[in-house]
C-alpha positions as CSV (number, residue, x, y, z in Angstrom):
1,M,93.6,156.2,423.4
2,R,90.4,154.4,422.4
3,L,89.5,151.8,425.3
4,A,86.4,149.2,424.8
5,I,84.0,148.9,427.3
6,E,82.3,145.7,427.3
7,L,79.7,144.2,429.5
8,G,79.5,140.4,428.7
9,E,79.2,140.1,425.1
10,T,77.8,143.6,424.5
11,R,79.7,146.8,423.7
12,L,78.4,149.4,426.2
13,G,80.9,152.2,424.4
14,T,84.4,153.4,424.4
15,L,86.8,155.8,427.1
16,E,88.3,158.1,424.2
17,G,90.6,161.1,425.3
18,D,93.9,161.5,427.2
19,A,94.6,161.1,430.9
20,R,93.3,164.4,431.7
21,T,90.4,164.6,429.6
22,F,88.7,161.1,428.8
23,D,85.4,160.4,428.6
24,F,82.7,157.8,428.1
25,V,80.9,157.7,424.9
26,P,78.0,155.1,424.9
27,F,77.6,152.9,421.9
28,P,74.2,153.2,420.0
29,G,73.7,149.5,420.0
30,A,73.6,149.2,423.9
31,I,71.3,152.3,424.3
32,D,68.9,150.1,421.8
33,R,69.3,147.1,423.7
34,F,69.2,148.4,427.4
35,G,67.1,151.2,426.4
36,V,67.7,155.0,427.3
37,N,69.0,156.2,430.3
38,S,69.1,152.6,431.2
39,P,71.8,151.8,434.4
40,A,73.3,149.0,432.7
41,L,76.9,150.6,433.4
42,S,76.4,152.4,436.7
43,V,72.8,154.1,438.3
44,S,75.1,157.2,438.1
45,I,76.0,156.7,434.2
46,P,72.8,156.2,432.5
47,L,73.6,155.2,428.9
48,A,72.0,158.3,427.0
49,P,73.0,159.4,423.6
50,S,74.2,162.8,424.7
51,P,75.4,162.3,427.9
52,R,75.7,165.6,429.8
53,R,79.0,167.6,429.4
54,D,78.8,168.7,433.4
55,H,78.9,164.9,434.5
56,A,81.9,164.3,432.9
57,G,83.8,164.8,435.9
58,R,81.8,162.0,437.4
59,R,81.9,159.7,434.3
60,R,86.3,160.0,434.9
61,N,86.2,159.2,438.7
62,W,83.7,156.2,438.0
63,F,86.3,154.5,435.9
64,A,89.3,155.8,438.0
65,E,87.7,154.1,440.9
66,L,88.1,150.4,439.3
67,L,92.1,151.0,440.2
68,P,93.7,149.7,443.0
69,E,94.7,151.9,445.8
70,G,98.1,152.1,448.0
71,D,101.4,150.2,447.6
72,Q,99.6,147.9,445.4
73,Y,98.7,150.6,442.5
74,E,101.9,151.8,442.7
75,H,103.6,148.1,442.1
76,L,101.3,148.1,439.3
77,L,102.1,151.2,437.9
78,T,106.1,150.1,437.8
79,L,105.1,146.6,436.1
80,A,103.3,148.3,433.3
81,G,106.1,151.6,433.1
82,L,102.9,154.0,433.7
83,R,102.4,157.1,435.4
84,R,100.3,158.1,438.3
85,G,96.8,159.5,437.3
86,D,96.5,158.2,433.9
87,T,93.4,156.2,434.3
88,P,93.0,155.4,430.3
89,S,96.3,153.9,430.2
90,F,96.3,151.8,433.3
91,L,92.8,150.2,432.2
92,A,94.6,149.5,428.4
93,R,96.8,147.3,430.2
94,Y,94.6,145.9,433.7
95,G,91.2,146.2,432.6
96,R,90.5,143.1,431.5
97,D,89.6,141.6,434.7
98,V,88.5,144.1,437.3
99,A,85.5,144.6,439.9
100,G,82.0,143.6,438.2
101,A,81.6,142.1,434.3
102,L,83.5,145.1,432.5
103,Q,85.9,144.4,430.2
104,I,88.2,147.1,429.1
105,W,90.8,146.8,426.4
106,D,92.6,149.0,423.9
107,L,91.2,149.2,420.3
108,D,94.1,150.8,419.0
109,D,96.5,147.4,420.5
110,P,97.3,145.4,417.5
111,T,97.6,142.0,420.3
112,E,94.0,142.5,421.2
113,P,91.5,141.3,421.3
114,L,93.4,138.6,424.0
115,I,92.6,134.9,424.3
116,P,92.0,134.4,427.9
117,S,93.5,131.3,429.3
118,L,95.2,129.7,432.6
119,R,98.6,128.8,434.0
120,A,98.5,126.3,436.8
121,V,100.2,127.4,440.2
122,T,101.6,125.2,442.7
123,D,100.7,126.2,446.7
124,Q,104.8,127.2,446.9
125,E,103.8,129.5,444.1
126,V,100.7,131.1,445.4
127,R,103.1,132.0,448.3
128,T,105.7,133.6,446.4
129,L,103.0,135.1,445.0
130,L,101.4,136.5,448.0
131,E,105.4,137.3,449.3
132,D,106.1,139.2,446.2
133,P,103.8,142.3,445.7
134,I,106.5,143.9,443.8
135,R,106.9,141.4,440.9
136,S,103.8,139.6,440.6
137,P,101.4,142.6,442.1
138,L,97.5,141.2,442.2
139,A,99.3,138.0,441.0
140,N,99.3,139.6,437.4
141,D,102.0,137.8,435.1
142,T,104.5,140.3,434.2
143,V,103.4,140.2,430.2
144,L,99.7,138.6,430.4
145,G,98.2,139.8,433.5
146,R,95.2,141.8,433.3
147,S,93.5,142.1,436.9
148,S,92.7,145.1,438.6
149,L,91.3,145.0,442.2
150,G,90.3,147.8,444.5
151,G,91.7,148.1,448.1
152,V,94.5,148.7,450.2
153,Q,95.0,145.3,451.6
154,P,97.8,143.3,450.5
155,K,96.1,140.7,448.2
156,I,96.2,138.4,445.2
157,V,93.1,137.4,442.7
158,L,93.8,133.8,441.4
159,V,90.9,131.4,439.4
160,A,89.7,128.1,441.5
161,T,89.9,125.1,439.0
162,P,88.6,121.4,439.6
163,T,92.6,120.7,439.6
164,G,93.6,123.4,442.0
165,W,94.8,127.2,441.8
166,A,95.8,128.9,438.6
167,Q,97.4,132.3,437.4
168,S,94.6,134.4,434.9
169,L,95.9,135.2,431.9
170,G,94.7,137.6,429.4
171,G,91.7,138.7,431.5
172,Y,90.7,135.0,432.2
173,P,88.0,135.8,435.0
174,T,89.2,135.1,438.3
175,T,87.1,133.6,441.1
176,H,88.8,134.4,444.3
177,L,91.0,136.8,446.1
178,L,93.9,136.1,448.6
179,K,95.2,138.0,451.8
180,P,98.1,136.6,453.1
181,Q,98.6,136.6,457.2
182,L,100.1,140.2,458.2
183,P,103.4,140.5,460.3
184,G,103.3,141.9,464.1
185,A,100.4,143.7,465.5
186,N,97.9,142.7,462.8
187,A,98.6,138.7,462.8
188,S,95.2,138.2,463.6
189,V,93.3,140.2,460.9
190,I,92.8,137.0,458.3
191,Y,91.2,135.2,461.0
192,D,89.4,137.8,462.5
193,E,87.8,138.6,459.5
194,E,87.1,134.6,458.4
195,Y,85.2,135.2,461.8
196,G,83.3,138.0,460.6
197,S,82.3,136.9,457.7
198,R,81.2,133.5,459.2
199,I,78.6,136.0,461.7
200,A,77.5,138.0,458.4
201,S,77.0,135.0,456.7
202,S,74.7,133.2,459.7
203,L,72.9,136.7,459.0
204,G,72.4,135.7,455.5
205,L,74.4,139.0,454.4
206,A,77.4,137.2,453.4
207,E,76.6,134.9,450.3
208,F,80.1,133.6,449.8
209,A,82.8,131.1,451.0
210,T,85.4,132.5,453.3
211,S,88.3,130.1,455.1
212,I,91.9,130.3,456.0
213,H,94.2,127.9,454.0
214,D,98.1,127.1,454.2
215,F,100.1,127.7,451.1
216,A,103.5,126.1,451.8
217,G,103.6,127.1,455.3
218,L,102.0,131.0,454.8
219,P,98.4,131.0,456.2
220,A,96.2,132.9,453.8
221,L,92.7,134.2,454.1
222,V,90.5,132.7,450.8
223,V,87.6,134.6,449.8
224,E,85.3,133.9,447.0
225,R,84.7,136.6,444.9
226,F,80.9,137.5,445.3
227,D,80.9,139.1,441.7
228,R,81.6,135.7,439.7
229,E,79.2,133.0,439.8
230,D,79.7,129.6,438.2
231,G,82.7,131.1,436.0
232,R,80.5,134.2,434.8
233,R,81.3,137.5,436.0
234,L,78.2,139.3,437.7
235,H,78.5,143.5,437.2
236,Q,79.0,145.6,440.3
237,E,79.8,148.7,441.4
238,D,80.8,150.1,445.0
239,F,79.4,153.4,446.3
240,N,82.5,155.3,445.6
241,Q,81.2,155.0,442.5
242,V,77.5,155.3,442.5
243,L,78.2,159.0,444.6
244,G,81.1,160.4,442.9
245,A,83.3,159.7,446.1
246,S,87.3,159.5,444.8
247,G,89.9,157.2,447.1
248,N,89.7,158.3,450.4
249,E,86.3,160.3,450.3
250,K,85.3,156.7,451.3
251,Y,85.5,157.7,454.7
252,Q,83.0,160.4,455.4
253,E,85.0,162.7,457.4
254,M,87.5,162.9,454.3
255,G,85.1,165.5,452.8
256,G,81.9,164.6,453.5
257,V,80.8,163.1,450.0
258,V,79.2,159.7,451.5
259,S,77.0,159.0,454.3
260,L,74.8,156.0,455.1
261,R,71.6,158.4,454.3
262,R,73.3,159.1,450.7
263,I,73.8,155.3,450.5
264,A,70.0,154.6,451.8
265,D,68.8,157.3,449.4
266,A,70.4,155.3,446.2
267,L,69.1,152.5,447.2
268,Y,65.7,153.9,447.5
269,R,65.7,154.9,444.4
270,H,67.1,152.2,442.3
271,A,66.8,149.1,444.4
272,T,64.1,147.4,446.8
273,R,62.7,148.1,450.4
274,R,64.4,144.8,451.3
275,D,67.8,145.7,450.3
276,L,67.4,149.4,452.5
277,E,66.3,146.7,455.4
278,R,69.9,144.8,454.5
279,L,71.7,147.6,454.8
280,G,70.0,148.1,458.1
281,R,71.1,144.9,459.4
282,M,74.8,145.3,457.9
283,V,74.9,148.4,460.1
284,T,73.5,147.2,463.2
285,L,75.8,143.9,462.7
286,A,79.1,146.2,461.7
287,V,78.2,148.1,465.3
288,A,77.7,145.0,467.0
289,I,80.9,143.3,466.2
290,G,83.1,146.5,465.8
291,N,83.3,146.7,461.7
292,T,84.9,150.2,462.0
293,D,86.1,150.3,458.2
294,M,82.6,149.4,456.5
295,H,83.2,152.4,454.2
296,A,81.8,153.3,450.6
297,K,83.8,151.1,449.0
298,N,82.9,148.3,451.1
299,L,79.6,148.5,450.4
300,G,78.3,148.2,446.9
301,L,75.5,147.6,444.3
302,L,74.9,144.1,442.3
303,H,73.7,144.1,438.6
304,L,71.5,140.9,438.1
305,D,69.1,140.0,435.7
306,D,66.3,141.0,438.2
307,G,67.5,144.3,439.1
308,V,70.1,146.3,441.0
309,R,70.6,144.5,444.3
310,L,72.8,145.7,447.5
311,A,75.8,143.4,447.3
312,P,76.8,141.2,449.9
313,A,78.5,142.2,453.3
314,Y,82.2,141.8,452.3
315,D,85.5,142.9,454.2
316,F,83.4,142.6,457.2
317,V,86.2,142.8,459.8
318,P,85.9,142.9,463.8
319,Q,88.4,145.6,464.7
320,A,87.4,147.4,467.7
321,H,89.9,145.8,469.7
322,L,92.6,147.0,467.4
323,T,92.6,150.3,468.8
324,I,90.9,152.2,472.1
325,D,89.4,155.1,470.2
326,G,87.9,153.6,466.9
327,R,86.2,155.4,464.4
328,M,83.2,154.3,462.3
329,A,84.0,154.9,458.8
330,L,80.5,156.3,458.5
331,A,78.8,157.9,461.3
332,V,75.7,156.5,462.7
333,N,73.0,159.0,463.9
334,G,75.9,161.4,463.6
335,R,78.2,159.6,465.8
336,Y,81.9,158.1,465.2
337,R,83.0,156.1,468.2
338,P,81.3,153.0,468.4
339,A,81.7,152.9,472.1
340,E,79.0,155.5,472.3
341,L,76.7,153.8,469.8
342,T,73.4,152.3,471.4
343,R,70.4,150.5,470.2
344,E,68.4,153.9,469.7
345,D,71.3,155.5,467.7
346,L,70.9,152.8,465.5
347,A,67.2,152.9,465.5
348,A,67.6,156.9,464.8
349,E,69.8,156.3,461.8
350,L,67.7,153.4,460.4
351,G,64.5,155.7,460.6
352,G,65.7,158.4,459.0
353,W,66.0,156.4,456.0
354,G,62.2,155.8,456.0
355,L,62.5,152.1,457.5
356,R,59.3,151.7,459.5
357,A,59.9,149.6,462.5
358,A,63.4,150.4,462.3
359,A,63.7,149.4,466.3
360,D,62.1,146.1,465.6
361,L,64.8,145.7,463.0
362,V,67.6,146.3,465.0
363,D,66.2,144.4,468.0
364,E,65.8,141.4,465.7
365,T,69.6,141.8,464.2
366,L,71.0,141.9,467.3
367,E,69.3,138.7,468.5
368,E,70.5,137.0,465.8
369,A,73.8,138.4,466.0
370,A,74.0,137.1,469.6
371,V,72.7,133.5,468.8
372,A,75.6,133.5,465.9
373,I,78.6,134.6,468.0
374,G,77.8,132.5,470.9
375,R,77.4,129.3,467.9
376,E,80.5,130.3,465.8
377,T,83.7,130.1,467.2
378,P,87.1,131.8,465.9
379,V,89.6,129.4,464.0
380,A,93.1,129.3,466.0
381,G,95.1,132.3,465.2
382,A,92.2,134.8,465.5
383,F,92.8,137.6,468.1
384,T,92.7,136.7,471.8
385,G,89.2,136.7,473.5
386,L,87.4,137.9,470.2
387,Q,84.4,135.9,470.6
388,E,84.0,137.2,474.2
389,S,84.3,140.5,473.1
390,L,81.8,140.8,471.0
391,A,79.3,139.0,472.7
392,V,79.5,141.6,475.5
393,A,79.7,144.4,472.8
394,T,76.3,142.9,471.4
395,D,74.9,142.5,474.6
396,R,75.4,146.1,475.7
397,L,73.8,147.2,472.7
398,R,70.6,145.2,473.5
399,S,70.4,146.4,476.9
400,G,70.4,150.1,475.2
401,A,73.8,151.1,477.3
402,A,76.9,152.8,475.7
403,R,80.1,151.9,476.9
404,R,81.7,155.3,478.2
């Protein structure tokens, strides 16, 4: 199998081989355009005339991490008649619209290259798509759906147009992801995430719109894709891809492949000091509001015209209230239980990355968080007492006390 790997109008290279042996082969024209060892594809996969053979596994993992997880992956496999673990075949089917700016398609498919198009959908049809992940996983059309997006939580991806919502056909760039309200004990999650995203936005950490919409009686969280701008794809990669982690290794305790220190080291090498400080603010806010699921796939890099930058804070969900003994996805100063963390732990973690005046950065972020929490009110449907619990947790951190 030979798959074209395109970034915008540029052919970066091809994926060649079967499910077990496939590898990325750079295109000489891409090296000429972006330069030898360019991070145009990834900071962990430089464009080189002769890629290192001992890094083939890293390259395979990078592309495998474009695939969804959990039930959505299984549903997409069933829809296309594919077998688990066959990354090239999956990307041949769904690689036209993935996280970031790549378009991936089968050079040997006589129907390619596809012409992207849209199909308008009503609110009732959106509800049907949200409630029927088996027939239309991620809102993929049975024949012309070409979208893949990582994550476990049920969701669909659609295109916002001047006249309403539309389904992506043939790889048209989707602009929003939609998450339906979950049943039972998790019914408040989409409302909690809307509040968490609003707090992060108030601190300048999430520059995209998040809101609750009603689709024919079904509430859903609508999130603007941060890797899209005016209908144009922006390239990005998550830190599982950057650090070579696979699947649930996005959690530090699942193999120890990822950590905040390793993420910070990658930012130090490839981004700017401002990005390192921004990560410190994200970590501080995550502890303050109980965003325990800030794992390596919920942190990423944006590849912009002026260089590599830390991606905005996404999937920023207050959830410490959902469990008494919650654990952080990534340890802070060696600690996982948010109830035990103090401002001193945060300052020690950030200081370990080489950030000067780390304590001041923590204090400034906590002060901004307290103001934002006091100003922003959760929408109806959020966890009862969410605003008050976040205010208490933030004040506890500001005082330097641990909740034991």
